[in-house]
TORGU-191634 format. One record per residue: residue in one letter; x, y, z of N, C-alpha, C in turn. Coordinates in steps of 0.1 Angstrom, whole numbers, plus 5000, padded with zeros to 4 digits. Layout:
BEGIN
AXYZXYZXYZ
...
//
This chain:
BEGIN
M501250544824501850544837501350674844
S500950664856500450784863501550864869
A501250984873502251074879502651024893
P503951044896504351004910503651084921
I503451024932502851084944503751174950
D503251294954504051394961503851374976
V504851304982504751264996504851385005
F505451495000505551615008504251685010
A503351665001502051725001501251675013
Y501551555019500851495030501551515043
C502651585044503351615056502751735063
P502751735077502251855084503151975081
P502652095082503552215079504752215088
G505852245082507152255090507852115092
V507252005087507851875088508551845074
V509751795075510551765063509951645056
G509451545063508851435056509851315055
R509951265043510851145040512251175042
R513051065045514451075046515051085032
A516251155031516851165018517351035013
T517450935021517950805017516850705013
D515550755015514450665011514350644996
L513950534992513750504977512550584972
S512550604959511450664952510150584954
I509050644955507850564956507050554942
E507750584932507150574919506850424916
I505550394912505150264910504850244896
G505350134890505150104876503750044873
A503550014861502249964857502149814862
A500949774864500649634869501249534858
T501749424864502249324855501349204854
E500449194864499449084864498049144866
P497049074863495649124865495349124880
N494349194884493849204898493449064902
M493549034915493048914921491548914921
S490948794920489448774921489148774936
Q487948784940487548774954487848634959
D487648534951487848394955489348384958
E490248434950491648424953492048504966
I491448614968491748684981491148604993
D489948554992489348475002490248355006
S490848294996491748174998492948205006
L493348335007494548375014494248395029
I492948415032492548445046491848325052
K492248275063491648165070490948215082
P489548215081488848265093488948165105
M489048225117489248135129488048175138
L487648075145486648095156487348135168
V486848255173487448305186486348295197
M486748225207485748205218486148285230
A485248365235485548445247485448355259
E486348395269486348315281485448365292
//
């Protein structure tokens, strides 16, 4: 498991950042393998856009 991300490191100086009620952003290990490019492509339906 990787270390949690320090969200405060990405805030501008003087900005508190996240709300105290926000959930932790710690992400666990993957439970499924990565999607193949074919699987990703099947989720996106290209559409023809015609200019008027």
